PDB file of N, CA, C and O in Angstrom:
ATOM      1  N   MET A   1      -7.357  21.969  -2.610  1.00  0.00           N
ATOM      2  CA  MET A   1      -6.049  21.391  -2.812  1.00  0.00           C
ATOM      3  C   MET A   1      -6.202  20.110  -3.631  1.00  0.00           C
ATOM      4  O   MET A   1      -7.084  19.296  -3.355  1.00  0.00           O
ATOM      5  N   THR A   2      -5.357  19.934  -4.623  1.00  0.00           N
ATOM      6  CA  THR A   2      -5.418  18.753  -5.473  1.00  0.00           C
ATOM      7  C   THR A   2      -4.859  17.528  -4.750  1.00  0.00           C
ATOM      8  O   THR A   2      -4.170  17.654  -3.737  1.00  0.00           O
ATOM      9  N   ALA A   3      -5.161  16.351  -5.278  1.00  0.00           N
ATOM     10  CA  ALA A   3      -4.625  15.129  -4.716  1.00  0.00           C
ATOM     11  C   ALA A   3      -3.075  15.165  -4.774  1.00  0.00           C
ATOM     12  O   ALA A   3      -2.402  14.753  -3.829  1.00  0.00           O
ATOM     13  N   LYS A   4      -2.542  15.653  -5.876  1.00  0.00           N
ATOM     14  CA  LYS A   4      -1.089  15.728  -6.030  1.00  0.00           C
ATOM     15  C   LYS A   4      -0.487  16.611  -4.928  1.00  0.00           C
ATOM     16  O   LYS A   4       0.512  16.238  -4.314  1.00  0.00           O
ATOM     17  N   ALA A   5      -1.080  17.754  -4.683  1.00  0.00           N
ATOM     18  CA  ALA A   5      -0.589  18.687  -3.652  1.00  0.00           C
ATOM     19  C   ALA A   5      -0.713  18.065  -2.262  1.00  0.00           C
ATOM     20  O   ALA A   5       0.180  18.235  -1.432  1.00  0.00           O
ATOM     21  N   ARG A   6      -1.805  17.349  -1.996  1.00  0.00           N
ATOM     22  CA  ARG A   6      -1.980  16.715  -0.696  1.00  0.00           C
ATOM     23  C   ARG A   6      -0.932  15.628  -0.495  1.00  0.00           C
ATOM     24  O   ARG A   6      -0.370  15.497   0.593  1.00  0.00           O
ATOM     25  N   ILE A   7      -0.672  14.863  -1.521  1.00  0.00           N
ATOM     26  CA  ILE A   7       0.333  13.783  -1.430  1.00  0.00           C
ATOM     27  C   ILE A   7       1.703  14.383  -1.193  1.00  0.00           C
ATOM     28  O   ILE A   7       2.449  13.903  -0.339  1.00  0.00           O
ATOM     29  N   GLU A   8       2.048  15.429  -1.936  1.00  0.00           N
ATOM     30  CA  GLU A   8       3.347  16.096  -1.751  1.00  0.00           C
ATOM     31  C   GLU A   8       3.472  16.626  -0.314  1.00  0.00           C
ATOM     32  O   GLU A   8       4.511  16.462   0.326  1.00  0.00           O
ATOM     33  N   ALA A   9       2.421  17.250   0.176  1.00  0.00           N
ATOM     34  CA  ALA A   9       2.475  17.819   1.535  1.00  0.00           C
ATOM     35  C   ALA A   9       2.602  16.731   2.591  1.00  0.00           C
ATOM     36  O   ALA A   9       3.370  16.872   3.542  1.00  0.00           O
ATOM     37  N   SER A  10       1.852  15.648   2.426  1.00  0.00           N
ATOM     38  CA  SER A  10       1.886  14.563   3.412  1.00  0.00           C
ATOM     39  C   SER A  10       3.257  13.885   3.456  1.00  0.00           C
ATOM     40  O   SER A  10       3.795  13.638   4.535  1.00  0.00           O
ATOM     41  N   LEU A  11       3.818  13.585   2.285  1.00  0.00           N
ATOM     42  CA  LEU A  11       5.117  12.931   2.240  1.00  0.00           C
ATOM     43  C   LEU A  11       6.251  13.836   2.703  1.00  0.00           C
ATOM     44  O   LEU A  11       7.186  13.392   3.368  1.00  0.00           O
ATOM     45  N   THR A  12       6.153  15.102   2.343  1.00  0.00           N
ATOM     46  CA  THR A  12       7.166  16.070   2.763  1.00  0.00           C
ATOM     47  C   THR A  12       7.173  16.206   4.282  1.00  0.00           C
ATOM     48  O   THR A  12       8.230  16.198   4.913  1.00  0.00           O
ATOM     49  N   HIS A  13       5.996  16.328   4.853  1.00  0.00           N
ATOM     50  CA  HIS A  13       5.876  16.473   6.302  1.00  0.00           C
ATOM     51  C   HIS A  13       6.403  15.238   7.042  1.00  0.00           C
ATOM     52  O   HIS A  13       7.130  15.358   8.028  1.00  0.00           O
ATOM     53  N   ALA A  14       6.031  14.070   6.561  1.00  0.00           N
ATOM     54  CA  ALA A  14       6.374  12.820   7.263  1.00  0.00           C
ATOM     55  C   ALA A  14       7.796  12.343   7.042  1.00  0.00           C
ATOM     56  O   ALA A  14       8.413  11.782   7.947  1.00  0.00           O
ATOM     57  N   LEU A  15       8.323  12.564   5.838  1.00  0.00           N
ATOM     58  CA  LEU A  15       9.602  11.949   5.462  1.00  0.00           C
ATOM     59  C   LEU A  15      10.735  12.924   5.165  1.00  0.00           C
ATOM     60  O   LEU A  15      11.887  12.511   5.032  1.00  0.00           O
ATOM     61  N   GLN A  16      10.423  14.193   5.064  1.00  0.00           N
ATOM     62  CA  GLN A  16      11.431  15.223   4.786  1.00  0.00           C
ATOM     63  C   GLN A  16      12.397  14.754   3.689  1.00  0.00           C
ATOM     64  O   GLN A  16      13.598  14.636   3.930  1.00  0.00           O
ATOM     65  N   PRO A  17      11.883  14.492   2.506  1.00  0.00           N
ATOM     66  CA  PRO A  17      12.696  13.934   1.438  1.00  0.00           C
ATOM     67  C   PRO A  17      13.731  14.879   0.881  1.00  0.00           C
ATOM     68  O   PRO A  17      13.547  16.096   0.894  1.00  0.00           O
ATOM     69  N   GLU A  18      14.830  14.315   0.387  1.00  0.00           N
ATOM     70  CA  GLU A  18      15.820  15.085  -0.333  1.00  0.00           C
ATOM     71  C   GLU A  18      15.316  15.367  -1.754  1.00  0.00           C
ATOM     72  O   GLU A  18      15.650  16.383  -2.365  1.00  0.00           O
ATOM     73  N   ARG A  19      14.516  14.453  -2.247  1.00  0.00           N
ATOM     74  CA  ARG A  19      13.898  14.614  -3.574  1.00  0.00           C
ATOM     75  C   ARG A  19      12.531  13.981  -3.538  1.00  0.00           C
ATOM     76  O   ARG A  19      12.336  12.903  -2.976  1.00  0.00           O
ATOM     77  N   LEU A  20      11.577  14.679  -4.157  1.00  0.00           N
ATOM     78  CA  LEU A  20      10.212  14.144  -4.248  1.00  0.00           C
ATOM     79  C   LEU A  20       9.599  14.583  -5.551  1.00  0.00           C
ATOM     80  O   LEU A  20       9.539  15.776  -5.851  1.00  0.00           O
ATOM     81  N   ASP A  21       9.146  13.628  -6.322  1.00  0.00           N
ATOM     82  CA  ASP A  21       8.395  13.889  -7.540  1.00  0.00           C
ATOM     83  C   ASP A  21       7.062  13.127  -7.428  1.00  0.00           C
ATOM     84  O   ASP A  21       7.046  11.910  -7.241  1.00  0.00           O
ATOM     85  N   VAL A  22       5.975  13.847  -7.543  1.00  0.00           N
ATOM     86  CA  VAL A  22       4.658  13.230  -7.556  1.00  0.00           C
ATOM     87  C   VAL A  22       4.067  13.512  -8.924  1.00  0.00           C
ATOM     88  O   VAL A  22       3.870  14.669  -9.297  1.00  0.00           O
ATOM     89  N   ILE A  23       3.782  12.453  -9.674  1.00  0.00           N
ATOM     90  CA  ILE A  23       3.332  12.571 -11.035  1.00  0.00           C
ATOM     91  C   ILE A  23       1.926  11.996 -11.141  1.00  0.00           C
ATOM     92  O   ILE A  23       1.674  10.848 -10.777  1.00  0.00           O
ATOM     93  N   ASP A  24       1.009  12.831 -11.652  1.00  0.00           N
ATOM     94  CA  ASP A  24      -0.372  12.395 -11.851  1.00  0.00           C
ATOM     95  C   ASP A  24      -0.455  11.703 -13.211  1.00  0.00           C
ATOM     96  O   ASP A  24      -0.348  12.352 -14.251  1.00  0.00           O
ATOM     97  N   GLU A  25      -0.642  10.403 -13.197  1.00  0.00           N
ATOM     98  CA  GLU A  25      -0.731   9.619 -14.445  1.00  0.00           C
ATOM     99  C   GLU A  25      -2.163   9.256 -14.773  1.00  0.00           C
ATOM    100  O   GLU A  25      -2.395   8.368 -15.593  1.00  0.00           O
ATOM    101  N   SER A  26      -3.127   9.914 -14.158  1.00  0.00           N
ATOM    102  CA  SER A  26      -4.528   9.551 -14.320  1.00  0.00           C
ATOM    103  C   SER A  26      -4.987   9.596 -15.773  1.00  0.00           C
ATOM    104  O   SER A  26      -5.712   8.708 -16.222  1.00  0.00           O
ATOM    105  N   ARG A  27      -4.575  10.611 -16.500  1.00  0.00           N
ATOM    106  CA  ARG A  27      -5.034  10.757 -17.894  1.00  0.00           C
ATOM    107  C   ARG A  27      -4.518   9.638 -18.788  1.00  0.00           C
ATOM    108  O   ARG A  27      -5.129   9.355 -19.819  1.00  0.00           O
ATOM    109  N   GLN A  28      -3.421   8.997 -18.431  1.00  0.00           N
ATOM    110  CA  GLN A  28      -2.918   7.862 -19.204  1.00  0.00           C
ATOM    111  C   GLN A  28      -3.840   6.637 -19.061  1.00  0.00           C
ATOM    112  O   GLN A  28      -3.759   5.695 -19.850  1.00  0.00           O
ATOM    113  N   HIS A  29      -4.691   6.663 -18.070  1.00  0.00           N
ATOM    114  CA  HIS A  29      -5.574   5.545 -17.805  1.00  0.00           C
ATOM    115  C   HIS A  29      -7.038   5.845 -18.138  1.00  0.00           C
ATOM    116  O   HIS A  29      -7.941   5.117 -17.726  1.00  0.00           O
ATOM    117  N   ALA A  30      -7.254   6.919 -18.885  1.00  0.00           N
ATOM    118  CA  ALA A  30      -8.597   7.295 -19.265  1.00  0.00           C
ATOM    119  C   ALA A  30      -9.236   6.153 -20.034  1.00  0.00           C
ATOM    120  O   ALA A  30      -8.601   5.563 -20.909  1.00  0.00           O
ATOM    121  N   GLY A  31     -10.461   5.840 -19.724  1.00  0.00           N
ATOM    122  CA  GLY A  31     -11.178   4.786 -20.408  1.00  0.00           C
ATOM    123  C   GLY A  31     -11.098   3.434 -19.719  1.00  0.00           C
ATOM    124  O   GLY A  31     -11.826   2.512 -20.088  1.00  0.00           O
ATOM    125  N   HIS A  32     -10.237   3.300 -18.736  1.00  0.00           N
ATOM    126  CA  HIS A  32     -10.145   2.010 -18.014  1.00  0.00           C
ATOM    127  C   HIS A  32     -11.399   1.737 -17.216  1.00  0.00           C
ATOM    128  O   HIS A  32     -11.898   0.612 -17.190  1.00  0.00           O
ATOM    129  N   LYS A  33     -11.905   2.761 -16.570  1.00  0.00           N
ATOM    130  CA  LYS A  33     -13.117   2.636 -15.803  1.00  0.00           C
ATOM    131  C   LYS A  33     -13.952   3.895 -16.055  1.00  0.00           C
ATOM    132  O   LYS A  33     -13.422   5.000 -15.942  1.00  0.00           O
ATOM    133  N   PRO A  34     -15.204   3.767 -16.382  1.00  0.00           N
ATOM    134  CA  PRO A  34     -16.031   4.953 -16.653  1.00  0.00           C
ATOM    135  C   PRO A  34     -16.063   5.951 -15.493  1.00  0.00           C
ATOM    136  O   PRO A  34     -16.124   7.161 -15.711  1.00  0.00           O
ATOM    137  N   GLU A  35     -16.022   5.440 -14.265  1.00  0.00           N
ATOM    138  CA  GLU A  35     -16.112   6.366 -13.121  1.00  0.00           C
ATOM    139  C   GLU A  35     -14.867   7.225 -12.943  1.00  0.00           C
ATOM    140  O   GLU A  35     -14.883   8.176 -12.161  1.00  0.00           O
ATOM    141  N   PHE A  36     -13.784   6.905 -13.659  1.00  0.00           N
ATOM    142  CA  PHE A  36     -12.548   7.715 -13.573  1.00  0.00           C
ATOM    143  C   PHE A  36     -12.470   8.739 -14.696  1.00  0.00           C
ATOM    144  O   PHE A  36     -11.537   9.541 -14.734  1.00  0.00           O
ATOM    145  N   ALA A  37     -13.426   8.725 -15.600  1.00  0.00           N
ATOM    146  CA  ALA A  37     -13.357   9.611 -16.775  1.00  0.00           C
ATOM    147  C   ALA A  37     -13.249  11.067 -16.338  1.00  0.00           C
ATOM    148  O   ALA A  37     -14.079  11.578 -15.586  1.00  0.00           O
ATOM    149  N   GLY A  38     -12.199  11.718 -16.834  1.00  0.00           N
ATOM    150  CA  GLY A  38     -11.975  13.133 -16.545  1.00  0.00           C
ATOM    151  C   GLY A  38     -11.455  13.456 -15.172  1.00  0.00           C
ATOM    152  O   GLY A  38     -11.261  14.626 -14.844  1.00  0.00           O
ATOM    153  N   GLN A  39     -11.223  12.444 -14.357  1.00  0.00           N
ATOM    154  CA  GLN A  39     -10.751  12.692 -12.994  1.00  0.00           C
ATOM    155  C   GLN A  39      -9.249  12.724 -12.934  1.00  0.00           C
ATOM    156  O   GLN A  39      -8.583  11.904 -13.566  1.00  0.00           O
ATOM    157  N   ASP A  40      -8.704  13.653 -12.188  1.00  0.00           N
ATOM    158  CA  ASP A  40      -7.285  13.662 -11.870  1.00  0.00           C
ATOM    159  C   ASP A  40      -7.116  13.059 -10.480  1.00  0.00           C
ATOM    160  O   ASP A  40      -8.052  13.048  -9.680  1.00  0.00           O
ATOM    161  N   GLY A  41      -5.909  12.554 -10.197  1.00  0.00           N
ATOM    162  CA  GLY A  41      -5.625  12.068  -8.849  1.00  0.00           C
ATOM    163  C   GLY A  41      -6.025  10.641  -8.586  1.00  0.00           C
ATOM    164  O   GLY A  41      -6.032  10.210  -7.433  1.00  0.00           O
ATOM    165  N   THR A  42      -6.364   9.882  -9.635  1.00  0.00           N
ATOM    166  CA  THR A  42      -6.745   8.478  -9.414  1.00  0.00           C
ATOM    167  C   THR A  42      -5.563   7.536  -9.577  1.00  0.00           C
ATOM    168  O   THR A  42      -5.539   6.458  -8.983  1.00  0.00           O
ATOM    169  N   HIS A  43      -4.571   7.940 -10.387  1.00  0.00           N
ATOM    170  CA  HIS A  43      -3.380   7.127 -10.667  1.00  0.00           C
ATOM    171  C   HIS A  43      -2.159   8.017 -10.452  1.00  0.00           C
ATOM    172  O   HIS A  43      -1.941   8.959 -11.214  1.00  0.00           O
ATOM    173  N   MET A  44      -1.372   7.733  -9.436  1.00  0.00           N
ATOM    174  CA  MET A  44      -0.217   8.578  -9.124  1.00  0.00           C
ATOM    175  C   MET A  44       1.071   7.764  -9.074  1.00  0.00           C
ATOM    176  O   MET A  44       1.066   6.578  -8.744  1.00  0.00           O
ATOM    177  N   ARG A  45       2.173   8.430  -9.409  1.00  0.00           N
ATOM    178  CA  ARG A  45       3.517   7.843  -9.285  1.00  0.00           C
ATOM    179  C   ARG A  45       4.286   8.736  -8.313  1.00  0.00           C
ATOM    180  O   ARG A  45       4.290   9.960  -8.438  1.00  0.00           O
ATOM    181  N   VAL A  46       4.935   8.095  -7.345  1.00  0.00           N
ATOM    182  CA  VAL A  46       5.747   8.819  -6.356  1.00  0.00           C
ATOM    183  C   VAL A  46       7.192   8.346  -6.522  1.00  0.00           C
ATOM    184  O   VAL A  46       7.487   7.151  -6.484  1.00  0.00           O
ATOM    185  N   ARG A  47       8.074   9.319  -6.706  1.00  0.00           N
ATOM    186  CA  ARG A  47       9.507   9.063  -6.734  1.00  0.00           C
ATOM    187  C   ARG A  47      10.087   9.872  -5.587  1.00  0.00           C
ATOM    188  O   ARG A  47       9.949  11.094  -5.536  1.00  0.00           O
ATOM    189  N   ILE A  48      10.748   9.163  -4.656  1.00  0.00           N
ATOM    190  CA  ILE A  48      11.163   9.823  -3.436  1.00  0.00           C
ATOM    191  C   ILE A  48      12.520   9.290  -2.952  1.00  0.00           C
ATOM    192  O   ILE A  48      12.804   8.094  -3.026  1.00  0.00           O
ATOM    193  N   VAL A  49      13.335  10.209  -2.462  1.00  0.00           N
ATOM    194  CA  VAL A  49      14.611   9.879  -1.817  1.00  0.00           C
ATOM    195  C   VAL A  49      14.551  10.456  -0.422  1.00  0.00           C
ATOM    196  O   VAL A  49      14.369  11.662  -0.252  1.00  0.00           O
ATOM    197  N   SER A  50      14.704   9.603   0.581  1.00  0.00           N
ATOM    198  CA  SER A  50      14.608  10.052   1.961  1.00  0.00           C
ATOM    199  C   SER A  50      15.504   9.215   2.883  1.00  0.00           C
ATOM    200  O   SER A  50      15.656   8.008   2.689  1.00  0.00           O
ATOM    201  N   LYS A  51      16.083   9.864   3.870  1.00  0.00           N
ATOM    202  CA  LYS A  51      16.902   9.149   4.874  1.00  0.00           C
ATOM    203  C   LYS A  51      16.037   8.144   5.650  1.00  0.00           C
ATOM    204  O   LYS A  51      16.554   7.171   6.199  1.00  0.00           O
ATOM    205  N   ALA A  52      14.746   8.380   5.690  1.00  0.00           N
ATOM    206  CA  ALA A  52      13.838   7.465   6.399  1.00  0.00           C
ATOM    207  C   ALA A  52      13.864   6.062   5.824  1.00  0.00           C
ATOM    208  O   ALA A  52      13.430   5.117   6.483  1.00  0.00           O
ATOM    209  N   PHE A  53      14.362   5.911   4.611  1.00  0.00           N
ATOM    210  CA  PHE A  53      14.371   4.592   3.955  1.00  0.00           C
ATOM    211  C   PHE A  53      15.696   3.857   4.145  1.00  0.00           C
ATOM    212  O   PHE A  53      15.842   2.728   3.675  1.00  0.00           O
ATOM    213  N   GLU A  54      16.654   4.470   4.818  1.00  0.00           N
ATOM    214  CA  GLU A  54      17.928   3.807   5.047  1.00  0.00           C
ATOM    215  C   GLU A  54      17.710   2.507   5.845  1.00  0.00           C
ATOM    216  O   GLU A  54      17.035   2.505   6.875  1.00  0.00           O
ATOM    217  N   GLY A  55      18.288   1.419   5.353  1.00  0.00           N
ATOM    218  CA  GLY A  55      18.173   0.137   6.040  1.00  0.00           C
ATOM    219  C   GLY A  55      16.824  -0.553   5.893  1.00  0.00           C
ATOM    220  O   GLY A  55      16.588  -1.592   6.509  1.00  0.00           O
ATOM    221  N   LYS A  56      15.943   0.015   5.084  1.00  0.00           N
ATOM    222  CA  LYS A  56      14.591  -0.560   4.891  1.00  0.00           C
ATOM    223  C   LYS A  56      14.531  -1.313   3.570  1.00  0.00           C
ATOM    224  O   LYS A  56      15.148  -0.907   2.585  1.00  0.00           O
ATOM    225  N   SER A  57      13.791  -2.405   3.556  1.00  0.00           N
ATOM    226  CA  SER A  57      13.572  -3.164   2.328  1.00  0.00           C
ATOM    227  C   SER A  57      12.587  -2.398   1.450  1.00  0.00           C
ATOM    228  O   SER A  57      11.942  -1.441   1.879  1.00  0.00           O
ATOM    229  N   ARG A  58      12.500  -2.852   0.223  1.00  0.00           N
ATOM    230  CA  ARG A  58      11.544  -2.233  -0.725  1.00  0.00           C
ATOM    231  C   ARG A  58      10.115  -2.332  -0.167  1.00  0.00           C
ATOM    232  O   ARG A  58       9.355  -1.365  -0.231  1.00  0.00           O
ATOM    233  N   ILE A  59       9.760  -3.480   0.369  1.00  0.00           N
ATOM    234  CA  ILE A  59       8.406  -3.674   0.922  1.00  0.00           C
ATOM    235  C   ILE A  59       8.170  -2.742   2.105  1.00  0.00           C
ATOM    236  O   ILE A  59       7.096  -2.148   2.210  1.00  0.00           O
ATOM    237  N   GLU A  60       9.141  -2.600   2.990  1.00  0.00           N
ATOM    238  CA  GLU A  60       8.994  -1.709   4.135  1.00  0.00           C
ATOM    239  C   GLU A  60       8.812  -0.258   3.671  1.00  0.00           C
ATOM    240  O   GLU A  60       7.998   0.473   4.234  1.00  0.00           O
ATOM    241  N   ARG A  61       9.549   0.150   2.671  1.00  0.00           N
ATOM    242  CA  ARG A  61       9.415   1.514   2.111  1.00  0.00           C
ATOM    243  C   ARG A  61       8.012   1.747   1.560  1.00  0.00           C
ATOM    244  O   ARG A  61       7.411   2.796   1.792  1.00  0.00           O
ATOM    245  N   HIS A  62       7.501   0.768   0.833  1.00  0.00           N
ATOM    246  CA  HIS A  62       6.158   0.894   0.265  1.00  0.00           C
ATOM    247  C   HIS A  62       5.129   0.938   1.383  1.00  0.00           C
ATOM    248  O   HIS A  62       4.174   1.710   1.297  1.00  0.00           O
ATOM    249  N   ARG A  63       5.292   0.141   2.422  1.00  0.00           N
ATOM    250  CA  ARG A  63       4.351   0.166   3.550  1.00  0.00           C
ATOM    251  C   ARG A  63       4.358   1.521   4.231  1.00  0.00           C
ATOM    252  O   ARG A  63       3.299   2.036   4.591  1.00  0.00           O
ATOM    253  N   ILE A  64       5.513   2.099   4.413  1.00  0.00           N
ATOM    254  CA  ILE A  64       5.612   3.431   5.039  1.00  0.00           C
ATOM    255  C   ILE A  64       4.817   4.433   4.218  1.00  0.00           C
ATOM    256  O   ILE A  64       4.022   5.193   4.770  1.00  0.00           O
ATOM    257  N   ILE A  65       5.019   4.445   2.928  1.00  0.00           N
ATOM    258  CA  ILE A  65       4.335   5.400   2.049  1.00  0.00           C
ATOM    259  C   ILE A  65       2.822   5.109   2.039  1.00  0.00           C
ATOM    260  O   ILE A  65       2.013   6.032   2.124  1.00  0.00           O
ATOM    261  N   ASN A  66       2.449   3.841   1.935  1.00  0.00           N
ATOM    262  CA  ASN A  66       1.015   3.508   1.953  1.00  0.00           C
ATOM    263  C   ASN A  66       0.346   3.914   3.250  1.00  0.00           C
ATOM    264  O   ASN A  66      -0.801   4.360   3.235  1.00  0.00           O
ATOM    265  N   ASP A  67       1.030   3.771   4.367  1.00  0.00           N
ATOM    266  CA  ASP A  67       0.470   4.218   5.654  1.00  0.00           C
ATOM    267  C   ASP A  67       0.271   5.721   5.675  1.00  0.00           C
ATOM    268  O   ASP A  67      -0.759   6.204   6.147  1.00  0.00           O
ATOM    269  N   ILE A  68       1.241   6.464   5.170  1.00  0.00           N
ATOM    270  CA  ILE A  68       1.143   7.929   5.142  1.00  0.00           C
ATOM    271  C   ILE A  68      -0.010   8.347   4.237  1.00  0.00           C
ATOM    272  O   ILE A  68      -0.753   9.274   4.560  1.00  0.00           O
ATOM    273  N   LEU A  69      -0.156   7.671   3.114  1.00  0.00           N
ATOM    274  CA  LEU A  69      -1.159   8.070   2.117  1.00  0.00           C
ATOM    275  C   LEU A  69      -2.489   7.321   2.268  1.00  0.00           C
ATOM    276  O   LEU A  69      -3.319   7.356   1.359  1.00  0.00           O
ATOM    277  N   LYS A  70      -2.696   6.661   3.378  1.00  0.00           N
ATOM    278  CA  LYS A  70      -3.938   5.917   3.611  1.00  0.00           C
ATOM    279  C   LYS A  70      -5.186   6.764   3.384  1.00  0.00           C
ATOM    280  O   LYS A  70      -6.128   6.285   2.753  1.00  0.00           O
ATOM    281  N   PRO A  71      -5.232   8.019   3.876  1.00  0.00           N
ATOM    282  CA  PRO A  71      -6.413   8.842   3.631  1.00  0.00           C
ATOM    283  C   PRO A  71      -6.682   9.072   2.138  1.00  0.00           C
ATOM    284  O   PRO A  71      -7.836   9.113   1.710  1.00  0.00           O
ATOM    285  N   GLU A  72      -5.613   9.221   1.352  1.00  0.00           N
ATOM    286  CA  GLU A  72      -5.783   9.408  -0.090  1.00  0.00           C
ATOM    287  C   GLU A  72      -6.303   8.114  -0.759  1.00  0.00           C
ATOM    288  O   GLU A  72      -7.169   8.155  -1.633  1.00  0.00           O
ATOM    289  N   LEU A  73      -5.760   6.992  -0.329  1.00  0.00           N
ATOM    290  CA  LEU A  73      -6.190   5.715  -0.864  1.00  0.00           C
ATOM    291  C   LEU A  73      -7.662   5.453  -0.543  1.00  0.00           C
ATOM    292  O   LEU A  73      -8.386   4.880  -1.357  1.00  0.00           O
ATOM    293  N   GLN A  74      -8.097   5.868   0.629  1.00  0.00           N
ATOM    294  CA  GLN A  74      -9.505   5.685   1.020  1.00  0.00           C
ATOM    295  C   GLN A  74     -10.418   6.697   0.328  1.00  0.00           C
ATOM    296  O   GLN A  74     -11.625   6.478   0.227  1.00  0.00           O
ATOM    297  N   ALA A  75      -9.845   7.804  -0.149  1.00  0.00           N
ATOM    298  CA  ALA A  75     -10.659   8.867  -0.737  1.00  0.00           C
ATOM    299  C   ALA A  75     -10.709   8.800  -2.252  1.00  0.00           C
ATOM    300  O   ALA A  75     -11.290   9.694  -2.868  1.00  0.00           O
ATOM    301  N   GLY A  76     -10.134   7.793  -2.881  1.00  0.00           N
ATOM    302  CA  GLY A  76     -10.268   7.681  -4.337  1.00  0.00           C
ATOM    303  C   GLY A  76      -8.997   7.456  -5.117  1.00  0.00           C
ATOM    304  O   GLY A  76      -9.056   7.234  -6.326  1.00  0.00           O
ATOM    305  N   LEU A  77      -7.849   7.503  -4.470  1.00  0.00           N
ATOM    306  CA  LEU A  77      -6.618   7.176  -5.158  1.00  0.00           C
ATOM    307  C   LEU A  77      -6.675   5.686  -5.491  1.00  0.00           C
ATOM    308  O   LEU A  77      -6.693   4.841  -4.596  1.00  0.00           O
ATOM    309  N   HIS A  78      -6.703   5.377  -6.772  1.00  0.00           N
ATOM    310  CA  HIS A  78      -6.951   4.010  -7.226  1.00  0.00           C
ATOM    311  C   HIS A  78      -5.645   3.219  -7.433  1.00  0.00           C
ATOM    312  O   HIS A  78      -5.595   2.017  -7.172  1.00  0.00           O
ATOM    313  N   ALA A  79      -4.598   3.900  -7.900  1.00  0.00           N
ATOM    314  CA  ALA A  79      -3.322   3.226  -8.179  1.00  0.00           C
ATOM    315  C   ALA A  79      -2.165   4.095  -7.748  1.00  0.00           C
ATOM    316  O   ALA A  79      -2.160   5.301  -7.993  1.00  0.00           O
ATOM    317  N   LEU A  80      -1.194   3.492  -7.112  1.00  0.00           N
ATOM    318  CA  LEU A  80      -0.024   4.222  -6.609  1.00  0.00           C
ATOM    319  C   LEU A  80       1.231   3.444  -6.973  1.00  0.00           C
ATOM    320  O   LEU A  80       1.458   2.339  -6.479  1.00  0.00           O
ATOM    321  N   ALA A  81       2.047   4.035  -7.848  1.00  0.00           N
ATOM    322  CA  ALA A  81       3.364   3.438  -8.186  1.00  0.00           C
ATOM    323  C   ALA A  81       4.415   4.146  -7.336  1.00  0.00           C
ATOM    324  O   ALA A  81       4.437   5.374  -7.253  1.00  0.00           O
ATOM    325  N   VAL A  82       5.271   3.369  -6.717  1.00  0.00           N
ATOM    326  CA  VAL A  82       6.256   3.947  -5.782  1.00  0.00           C
ATOM    327  C   VAL A  82       7.665   3.552  -6.207  1.00  0.00           C
ATOM    328  O   VAL A  82       7.953   2.384  -6.469  1.00  0.00           O
ATOM    329  N   GLU A  83       8.527   4.553  -6.267  1.00  0.00           N
ATOM    330  CA  GLU A  83       9.958   4.357  -6.443  1.00  0.00           C
ATOM    331  C   GLU A  83      10.617   5.089  -5.303  1.00  0.00           C
ATOM    332  O   GLU A  83      10.711   6.316  -5.318  1.00  0.00           O
ATOM    333  N   ALA A  84      11.080   4.337  -4.302  1.00  0.00           N
ATOM    334  CA  ALA A  84      11.599   4.926  -3.058  1.00  0.00           C
ATOM    335  C   ALA A  84      13.034   4.501  -2.836  1.00  0.00           C
ATOM    336  O   ALA A  84      13.356   3.314  -2.901  1.00  0.00           O
ATOM    337  N   SER A  85      13.896   5.472  -2.575  1.00  0.00           N
ATOM    338  CA  SER A  85      15.325   5.213  -2.355  1.00  0.00           C
ATOM    339  C   SER A  85      15.828   5.970  -1.158  1.00  0.00           C
ATOM    340  O   SER A  85      15.254   6.981  -0.753  1.00  0.00           O
ATOM    341  N   ALA A  86      16.922   5.463  -0.586  1.00  0.00           N
ATOM    342  CA  ALA A  86      17.647   6.194   0.438  1.00  0.00           C
ATOM    343  C   ALA A  86      18.735   7.016  -0.272  1.00  0.00           C
ATOM    344  O   ALA A  86      19.118   6.685  -1.394  1.00  0.00           O
ATOM    345  N   PRO A  87      19.225   8.063   0.359  1.00  0.00           N
ATOM    346  CA  PRO A  87      20.280   8.860  -0.252  1.00  0.00           C
ATOM    347  C   PRO A  87      21.490   7.980  -0.605  1.00  0.00           C
ATOM    348  O   PRO A  87      21.896   7.108   0.164  1.00  0.00           O
ATOM    349  N   GLY A  88      22.039   8.236  -1.773  1.00  0.00           N
ATOM    350  CA  GLY A  88      23.213   7.495  -2.199  1.00  0.00           C
ATOM    351  C   GLY A  88      22.908   6.235  -2.973  1.00  0.00           C
ATOM    352  O   GLY A  88      23.796   5.680  -3.621  1.00  0.00           O
ATOM    353  N   GLU A  89      21.675   5.770  -2.921  1.00  0.00           N
ATOM    354  CA  GLU A  89      21.282   4.595  -3.688  1.00  0.00           C
ATOM    355  C   GLU A  89      21.025   4.996  -5.138  1.00  0.00           C
ATOM    356  O   GLU A  89      20.546   6.099  -5.396  1.00  0.00           O
ATOM    357  N   PRO A  90      21.336   4.120  -6.076  1.00  0.00           N
ATOM    358  CA  PRO A  90      21.072   4.462  -7.481  1.00  0.00           C
ATOM    359  C   PRO A  90      19.563   4.519  -7.748  1.00  0.00           C
ATOM    360  O   PRO A  90      18.787   3.743  -7.191  1.00  0.00           O
ATOM    361  N   THR A  91      19.177   5.444  -8.603  1.00  0.00           N
ATOM    362  CA  THR A  91      17.790   5.558  -9.029  1.00  0.00           C
ATOM    363  C   THR A  91      17.769   5.422 -10.535  1.00  0.00           C
ATOM    364  O   THR A  91      18.769   5.682 -11.204  1.00  0.00           O
ATOM    365  N   ARG A  92      16.642   5.018 -11.062  1.00  0.00           N
ATOM    366  CA  ARG A  92      16.470   4.893 -12.508  1.00  0.00           C
ATOM    367  C   ARG A  92      15.682   6.047 -13.091  1.00  0.00           C
ATOM    368  O   ARG A  92      15.190   5.978 -14.217  1.00  0.00           O
ATOM    369  N   TRP A  93      15.569   7.106 -12.312  1.00  0.00           N
ATOM    370  CA  TRP A  93      14.770   8.244 -12.771  1.00  0.00           C
ATOM    371  C   TRP A  93      15.489   9.527 -12.577  1.00  0.00           C
ATOM    372  O   TRP A  93      14.961  10.588 -12.910  1.00  0.00           O
TER     373      TRP A  93
END
């Protein structure tokens, strides 16, 4: 299973999102560090809409996602961009 698939599965299970986009941006960062050369799953962007974020600040939302994805972060996920919204909130994506 790819890092992208694991992230999608973890977030879907934990947050039951109305919308979830997981984008692997690793190739855009090729050359930044030699150890990342040719690797997928090192730089990811998560765009998510979930009722779990209602009444939560941006920082709280990021903490929730970071806690869920802790195993991925420990296993080699180097960078994680998060865009998290509650239903009905405007999104830029």
